[in-house]
N, C-alpha and C positions, 0 to 999 in steps of 0.2 A: 503495500500499498503507502502511494505518493504522501508526501508532509501535510498538505494540504487536507487532505481529504482523513487522515490521521487526529490532525487539533482541532478539523473540525468534528470531526467522530470526540471527542476529547471535553467539546463545550458544548455543543449537545445534548450530552448526555449529563452534564452538569446542570443543562438548563433544565432537563428533563425530570430531574430530582429535584429541584427548586420548586418547578413547577405540581411537582405527585404532593409536595409538603403543602400549596396551595392549597389544591385540594381538599385537603387533609384541614386545614385552620378556618375554611368557609363553611367546614359540614358537608364535603363533598365528596369525600374519599369512598372512589366505589368499594360494592360488595357484594357477591356473587348472589343473583335472588334466584328463585324458582326452580325448577330442574335442571340438574346438575347433565351437562354433556355427556351422553354415552350410546356406544355405537349399537347399532341393532346386533351387530356378530361380532363381539369383540375376537373368538379363537381367532377368526377368518378373516377378518384385516386386516387388508394390503396396503391401503393410506385413507389417511380423514385430512380434509383443507377443510377449513372458512373459507366462504368467494364474499364479499360486499363491495358494493357502490357509491360514489356521490357522499364519503365523507364531507367535502366543502368547510375543511376545517380556517376558521374566519379569526381574526385575531381580537375584531369587537365584538363576538358574540361568545364567550364564554359559556353559556348551555353544551355548545358543540362538542367543547374542547370536558366535560362533565360529561356529556353522552355515550362520547367515546371512548371515554378509557372507563366508563361502566358494561361498555359490549368488553375490550378488552378482558377483561376482567371475565367476564363469563366464557369466553372461550379460553382463557388461561386455567377456568377450574374443572376443563374437560377429563373422562374418566381413564382419557388414552389419549398418548401424545399427540398433538396437532403438529403432521408432519408441516402443512403449507398455510400461510393467510396472503391472502390474493387483494389485493383493492385493487377494484375496478374504473379507478380514471376519476377524475375532479374530486378527486387528494386533499386539492385547497380551494378555497374560491377565486383567490385569484392570482396563485402562481408567486407568491412574494413570500423572500426569504424568514418572515417572521412568522408565517405562517408553514413553514416546513419545520422550522425549529418543533413548533407548539408539538407539528406529527412526530416527527422523534423525541422530541422529550415522551410523549405518550407511548410511543411503540418502544425505546428504552427500557421504559417502565414498564407498561405493564406487560406486551407481546412474550408470551411462551411459545409462539409456534418455534419449530424447526429453520421453517425458512418464510421469507419475504417475495416478493413478488408485488410490482404494481406498476399499474398499466395511466399514462398518461391521457388526461380528460381535457375538454376544450376550454376550461376553467384552469386549469395546469396551467396552458398554453398562454389564454389570456392577450390574443394578437392584439388586442389594442394597446397595449400600455409596453409593446417593448417586444422584439422580433423575438421569432420558432427557434433558431439557433442557441437564444438564448435561454430561452425555456426548457430548452431539452436539456441541456449543459445544465443549472438547477438542480433539475428534474434528475440527472443523471448523476449528479455529485450529492445531492439525497441520497441517492440508491448506493453510493457507491460509501459512502460514510457510515451507512448502515450495515452493509450484508459483507465490504471487501471487496467486492467484484466491481472493474470498470470495465465500461460498455459505452459507448458515444453516441448511440441512435436509441430511439424512442423504441424498439423491439429489442425483445430475448428469449430463447430461451433457457431449459433447466433441466432437467431429468430428475426428479425425488423419486425413488423407490422403486429403478424399471416403470416411471410413467413423465411422459416426455409431458411439457408446459409453455406453454406459446404467447409470448406478451404482444397483440401487434399496437401499432401507434401513430397515431396521425401524425404527420412528419411536416409540410405546404402550410403557407400559405395564404388560401383562398377564402376559404370562408369562414365564420367567428367557430356555429357548428359543426359543419362538414367536415368528415375528415376525407384525408385524400389521403393517399398509400400509395409510394412511389412504386413501378417497376423493380428496383431494386431489392422494397421488401417484399415483392412479389414471388422472384424469381424466391429468392430468401426461405421464403414462408412453404413452396412448392419443395425444394431442398432438404429442409428439417424433416417435413413430411414423412416422405420418403426414406430418412435415416431412422423413422420411429420403429419401436417391433409391432412386429407386426399381428393387427387382434387384440393389439392391446390399450385401454381408451389412452386419446391426445388431447388438454381438455386446453383452449383456446382463449386467450379474452381479449378484448379489442371495448374502449367505452362506449363507441359507438355500436347502434346495430345496423345489420347486414336491411339494406334492403328487402327484400324480401319477406324475413323475418317476423318482425313485429310493428311497420310503418312506424309514422309519427314523424317531429320534425329530425331536421339535422341528423340523418343517417350519413352511411362510407356513402361517398360520392361516387364517380363516374368507374369506383374498383372492384367494387361491391362484387356487379357481373362472377368479374375474375378472382376474386375470394371464395363465393362461392363455386366455380369448377374445379379449384386447385383444392379446396374441402370437400366433395363431395363424389369423389377420384378416392378418398382412403372408406376405413370402415373406424365405427365405433369413434364419431370425433366430436366435442362437446363444446358449443360456442358459448358464452357467453359477456352477456353486455349489459350495460348500465344505463346512462343519459337519457331515458323519456322518463323519468319521476316518475311510471307509472307502476301499477303490482304487479307482487311476481308471480311470471307465468313462464308455462314450460312448453317448445312446442319439435314435433318431429315433423323436416321434409328433408327427401330426395338425403335421407338416412342418416344426415345429420342433425342431434339434439342441440337445440337455441334452449337458453337461458335468459331471460332479461329477469336484471336485480332489480327492486324498490330501491330509490335516494333512502342510504342507512340514516340518515340526520333531518330534519329538517321536512313536518311534512309528510301529507298518507300514512302509512305503520311507521312506526316510529323505530328503528333500531331490527329492521329484515333484513336478513339476509340467507344465506342457502350452505347448510351442512352435507359435503358431498364426502361418501364414503365407496369407496374400492374395494369388491373384492374380483375372489376367479373366476364369474358366471356375471358379473351385472355390479352398477354402480346405481347408490341407493341419492338424489336429490330430496333433501332434507331441509325443506322453508324452517326457519327459527326468526324468534325473536329476542338476540338475544339480549334484549332490556328489562327483557321481560323475566324467563329465561322458561320463555312455551315453545312450544312445537306448532309446528301447522299443516302438517299434512307432505306427506312425501309421493316422491313417485321413483319407480323402480325401473331401470333401460336395465336388457338381457343384455351383453357383448360377448 
């Protein structure tokens, strides 16, 4: 790790402990509530992770800070180890350094998952205030400081317990909410899928939805059909998006399982995301309210 991310990490960890002390002093220290997260079949569990979207960490909205701490506490109280936490974009409200500091502080204090994957959203790019390369660099510095892994693009992949995780990302300053995916990223996606273990589920995360999946505003733009063609050429693909601030929904189209994640904090069903459990021949998608500790239904996909 280079010296800048290292110093950044030390500073952010220090800030994280200060902020957690602030939660304690204001009477907002998080505590697990409801029913603890427990896998349906612990003996045969191959992989377990949490996926949430639209945290919208905001400097002047302290309630978001409090609620995300509570969400992370619920996840951290799981009876089986969490292999990963995935944040599916709009992690900050404006992509500002202070918001990344708050996000990092909470994660360093309360996140217990073994791996962290983070997609960028349109709010993280905040194209009205600064250029896209600056936003991507800021996002990647945050991730490198937390994980130690260097990346220069908004897209990346990681293999966890033998399962391929793919994070896609908007990268061109065309519209405020419509994602633009370069040909280089499309080629990389196709290559990464080809290299993934045959028949095993692959989990793909992109903040914006593909045009044919859930509809709505600000989807992926002209490259939506290209992505669709690539992923439909592979079996057992799970594609997660946020962005819409609409209720949780699962669809199967062209052999791909699409998962729309609601906004985690602020409006709608606060605190909602999905627990994903992978077994030898199936994947369970279990909707959960991480603020109340309640299960909200499940979908079983055979693989």
